[in-house]
C-alpha positions as CSV (number, residue, x, y, z in Angstrom):
1,X,0.0,0.0,0.0
2,X,1.4,3.4,-1.0
3,X,2.2,5.6,2.0
4,X,0.2,8.9,2.2
5,X,2.6,11.8,1.8
6,X,2.9,14.2,4.7
7,X,2.4,17.9,4.5
8,X,6.1,18.4,4.6
9,X,6.6,16.1,1.6
10,X,3.9,17.9,-0.3
11,X,5.3,21.3,0.5
12,X,8.8,20.2,-0.5
13,X,7.6,19.1,-3.9
14,X,5.8,22.4,-4.5
15,X,8.5,24.8,-3.4
16,X,11.0,23.3,-5.8
17,X,9.4,25.6,-8.2
18,X,10.7,29.1,-7.4
19,X,7.6,30.9,-8.6
20,X,5.3,28.7,-6.6
21,X,7.5,29.1,-3.5
22,X,7.4,32.9,-3.9
23,X,3.6,32.8,-4.5
24,X,2.9,30.8,-1.3
25,X,5.3,32.9,0.7
26,X,3.5,36.1,-0.4
27,X,0.2,34.6,0.5
28,X,1.4,33.7,4.0
29,X,3.4,36.9,4.4
30,X,6.6,35.1,5.1
31,X,10.1,34.8,3.6
32,X,10.4,32.1,0.9
33,X,13.3,30.6,2.7
34,X,10.9,29.9,5.6
35,X,8.9,27.6,3.4
36,X,12.1,25.6,2.6
37,X,12.9,25.3,6.3
38,X,9.4,24.0,7.0
39,X,9.6,21.5,4.2
40,X,12.9,20.1,5.5
41,X,11.9,20.1,9.1
42,X,14.5,22.7,10.2
43,X,11.7,24.8,11.7
44,X,8.0,24.6,12.4
45,X,5.2,27.0,11.4
46,X,3.0,28.4,14.1
47,X,-0.5,26.8,14.3
48,X,-2.3,29.6,12.4
49,X,0.3,29.6,9.7
50,X,0.1,25.9,9.3
51,X,-3.7,26.0,8.9
52,X,-3.3,28.8,6.3
53,X,-0.7,26.7,4.5
54,X,-2.9,23.7,4.3
55,X,-5.7,25.8,2.9
56,X,-3.4,27.0,0.2
57,X,-2.1,23.6,-0.9
58,X,-3.6,22.3,-4.2
59,X,-6.8,20.3,-4.0
60,X,-5.1,17.2,-5.4
61,X,-3.0,17.1,-2.2
62,X,-6.0,17.0,0.0
63,X,-5.0,13.7,1.4
64,X,-2.2,15.5,3.2
65,X,-4.5,17.7,5.3
66,X,-5.1,15.0,7.9
67,X,-1.4,14.2,8.3
68,X,0.0,17.1,10.3
69,X,-1.2,15.8,13.6
70,X,0.8,12.7,13.1
71,X,3.8,14.3,11.5
72,X,4.0,17.4,13.6
73,X,5.2,18.0,17.2
74,X,2.2,18.3,19.5
75,X,2.9,21.8,20.9
76,X,3.1,23.4,17.5
77,X,-0.3,22.2,16.2
78,X,-3.2,22.7,18.5
79,X,-6.7,21.4,17.5
80,X,-9.7,20.5,19.6
81,X,-7.6,19.8,22.6
82,X,-6.7,23.4,23.0
83,X,-10.2,25.0,22.7
84,X,-10.0,28.1,24.9
85,X,-11.3,27.3,28.4
86,X,-10.5,23.5,28.3
87,X,-7.9,21.8,30.4
88,X,-4.2,21.8,29.6
89,X,-3.6,18.6,27.6
90,X,-1.6,15.9,29.4
91,X,0.8,15.8,26.5
92,X,1.9,19.3,27.3
93,X,2.6,18.4,30.9
94,X,4.8,15.5,29.7
95,X,6.6,18.0,27.4
96,X,7.2,20.3,30.3
97,X,8.5,17.5,32.5
98,X,10.8,16.2,29.8
99,X,12.2,19.7,29.3
100,X,12.7,20.2,33.0
101,X,14.6,16.9,33.4
102,X,16.8,17.0,30.3
103,X,18.0,20.6,30.0
104,X,21.0,21.9,32.0
105,X,20.1,24.3,34.8
106,X,21.5,27.3,32.9
107,X,18.9,26.8,30.1
108,X,16.0,25.2,32.0
109,X,14.0,28.2,33.4
110,X,14.4,30.3,30.3
111,X,13.4,27.5,28.0
112,X,10.4,26.5,30.1
113,X,9.2,30.1,30.3
114,X,9.2,30.4,26.5
115,X,7.6,26.9,26.1
116,X,4.7,27.8,28.4
117,X,4.1,31.2,26.9
118,X,4.1,29.8,23.4
119,X,1.5,27.3,24.6
120,X,-0.6,30.0,26.1
121,X,-0.7,31.8,22.7
122,X,-1.5,28.6,20.8
123,X,-4.2,27.7,23.3
124,X,-5.9,31.1,23.8
125,X,-5.2,32.7,20.4
126,X,-5.0,29.9,17.8
127,X,-6.3,32.2,15.0
128,X,-3.8,34.9,15.9
129,X,-6.4,37.6,16.5
130,X,-3.9,39.5,18.7
131,X,-2.4,38.5,22.0
132,X,0.8,39.4,24.0
133,X,2.2,37.4,26.9
134,X,5.1,38.4,29.0
135,X,6.8,37.7,32.3
136,X,8.1,40.4,34.7
137,X,10.4,39.2,37.5
138,X,11.3,40.9,40.7
139,X,14.5,42.8,40.2
140,X,17.0,41.5,42.7
141,X,17.9,44.2,45.2
142,X,21.2,45.2,46.6
143,X,22.2,43.3,49.9
144,X,20.0,44.4,52.7
145,X,17.6,46.3,50.5
146,X,14.0,45.7,49.5
147,X,12.7,45.0,46.0
148,X,11.7,48.2,44.3
149,X,10.9,47.2,40.8
150,X,10.0,44.4,38.3
151,X,11.9,43.7,35.1
152,X,10.3,42.4,31.9
153,X,12.4,39.3,31.0
154,X,10.7,37.6,28.1
155,X,7.6,37.8,26.0
156,X,5.7,36.3,23.1
157,X,3.0,37.7,20.9
158,X,0.8,37.5,17.8
159,X,0.2,40.5,15.5
160,X,0.0,43.4,16.1
161,X,2.6,42.6,18.7
162,X,6.0,41.2,17.7
163,X,6.4,37.4,18.1
164,X,9.5,37.8,20.3
165,X,10.7,40.6,22.4
166,X,13.8,39.3,24.3
167,X,15.6,42.5,23.8
168,X,12.7,44.7,24.9
169,X,13.7,45.7,28.4
170,X,11.3,47.5,30.6
171,X,10.9,48.2,34.4
172,X,7.7,48.2,36.3
173,X,6.7,49.4,39.7
174,X,3.7,50.0,41.9
175,X,2.1,52.0,39.0
176,X,1.8,49.0,36.7
177,X,-0.7,46.2,36.6
178,X,2.1,43.6,37.0
179,X,3.2,45.5,40.2
180,X,-0.3,45.9,41.6
181,X,-1.1,42.2,41.2
182,X,2.0,41.5,43.4
183,X,1.1,44.0,46.0
184,X,-2.5,42.8,46.2
185,X,-1.5,39.1,46.0
186,X,-4.2,38.1,43.6
187,X,-4.9,38.2,39.8
188,X,-6.2,41.5,38.2
189,X,-8.5,41.6,35.2
190,X,-9.1,44.6,33.0
191,X,-12.0,43.9,30.6
192,X,-11.9,46.9,28.4
193,X,-10.0,50.1,27.6
194,X,-12.3,52.2,29.8
195,X,-11.4,50.2,32.8
196,X,-7.8,51.5,32.6
197,X,-8.9,55.0,33.7
198,X,-8.0,54.3,37.3
199,X,-4.5,53.1,36.4
200,X,-1.5,55.3,35.7
201,X,-0.3,52.7,33.3
202,X,0.0,54.4,29.8
203,X,-2.1,52.3,27.4
204,X,-3.0,55.1,25.0
205,X,-0.8,53.6,22.3
206,X,-1.4,50.0,23.1
207,X,-3.7,47.7,21.0
208,X,-4.7,45.9,24.2
209,X,-8.4,45.9,25.0
210,X,-8.4,43.2,27.7
211,X,-5.6,42.5,30.2
212,X,-5.1,40.0,33.0
213,X,-2.2,39.6,35.4
214,X,-1.3,36.7,37.6
215,X,1.2,37.0,40.4
216,X,3.7,34.1,40.6
217,X,3.1,33.1,44.2
218,X,4.6,30.2,46.2
219,X,3.4,30.2,49.8
220,X,4.6,33.6,51.2
221,X,7.1,34.2,48.4
222,X,6.8,36.0,45.1
223,X,8.8,35.7,41.8
224,X,7.0,38.2,39.6
225,X,3.9,38.4,37.4
226,X,2.5,36.9,34.2
227,X,0.7,39.4,32.0
228,X,-1.6,38.5,29.1
229,X,-3.1,41.1,26.8
230,X,-5.7,40.7,24.1
231,X,-6.9,42.9,21.3
232,X,-10.5,41.8,22.0
233,X,-12.5,43.6,24.7
234,X,-14.1,41.4,27.4
235,X,-12.0,38.5,26.2
236,X,-11.1,36.8,29.5
237,X,-14.0,34.6,30.7
238,X,-13.9,32.7,33.9
239,X,-12.9,29.6,32.0
240,X,-10.0,31.5,30.5
241,X,-8.9,32.7,33.9
242,X,-9.1,29.2,35.4
243,X,-6.9,28.0,32.5
244,X,-4.4,30.8,32.9
245,X,-4.1,30.0,36.6
246,X,-3.1,26.5,35.6
247,X,-0.4,27.9,33.3
248,X,0.7,30.3,36.1
249,X,1.1,27.3,38.5
250,X,3.3,25.6,35.9
251,X,5.5,28.7,35.8
252,X,5.7,28.8,39.6
253,X,6.8,25.1,39.7
254,X,9.4,25.6,37.0
255,X,10.9,28.8,38.5
256,X,14.3,28.5,40.2
257,X,14.3,29.1,44.0
258,X,16.5,32.2,43.6
259,X,13.7,33.8,41.6
260,X,11.5,34.0,44.7
261,X,11.6,36.6,47.4
262,X,9.7,36.9,50.7
263,X,6.6,39.1,50.4
264,X,7.8,41.4,53.2
265,X,10.9,42.3,51.2
266,X,8.8,43.8,48.3
267,X,8.2,47.6,48.5
268,X,7.7,48.6,44.9
269,X,8.4,52.2,43.9
270,X,6.9,54.1,41.0
271,X,8.9,53.7,37.8
272,X,9.1,56.3,35.1
273,X,7.1,55.9,31.9
274,X,8.5,53.7,29.1
275,X,9.3,56.6,26.9
276,X,11.6,58.0,29.6
277,X,13.2,54.6,30.2
278,X,14.1,53.9,26.6
279,X,16.9,56.5,26.2
280,X,18.5,55.4,29.4
281,X,18.2,51.6,28.6
282,X,19.4,52.0,25.0
283,X,22.7,53.7,26.2
284,X,23.2,51.4,29.2
285,X,25.5,48.9,27.6
286,X,27.7,51.6,26.0
287,X,28.0,53.4,29.4
288,X,28.9,50.2,31.1
289,X,31.7,49.5,28.6
290,X,33.3,53.0,29.1
């Protein structure tokens, strides 16, 4: 019996034609080289891109449309098991445990943070309607001092946000939602732009319409906050919030002990707006090297 071709095999056959490769790349708004990398397995498309790709493939390759779930890593293709509001699939727990036990300690926390945030995006925003997820950790204080700020360490997003923002440093304090969630010790939910009137957080240029923040709590210790922003107003239902609490628990479990600080050592100050931080942060490395 002839083996049914996988979507990678189908794609590899199609992109051998330079014109076809460019045509598909234009339709997907990606670089043509990316298609070659997908076809050879050197990289994986995000779920929304994969579904768009499958809809573009010629009709005579329809038999390949059912093969991605078998040929594709679980965490990069989310189907019915990631309907917003459902439980985290057991396979993802296995993936987290495997990552935790196999990676060296120097890479473990960073890799798990990214893995979990990517899963949140795939789970809650599979159609890429617009979501941004980031972590803000407590900024370690000088010896004998209290924690005065949080620092954004890593984030992931779907348009209109950038997919990655590892180099986007920002500090937060008591004025920010990520800071207020820590000071209050419980999640905060903003359902619409109008609800931001009471906050000094500058959202005038942000596409976010709904925001929720979960503090990373372990007993009486705090590591930071997880922030999720959506372009859709009134997006976060109770089912979403319950699901995000599960992801927050995963982040707490995978955080290193040194990331946590006693609650009584946290006395957040008010940080300057981002536009005032940027000039200082952009010249920081240069000033350090002088």
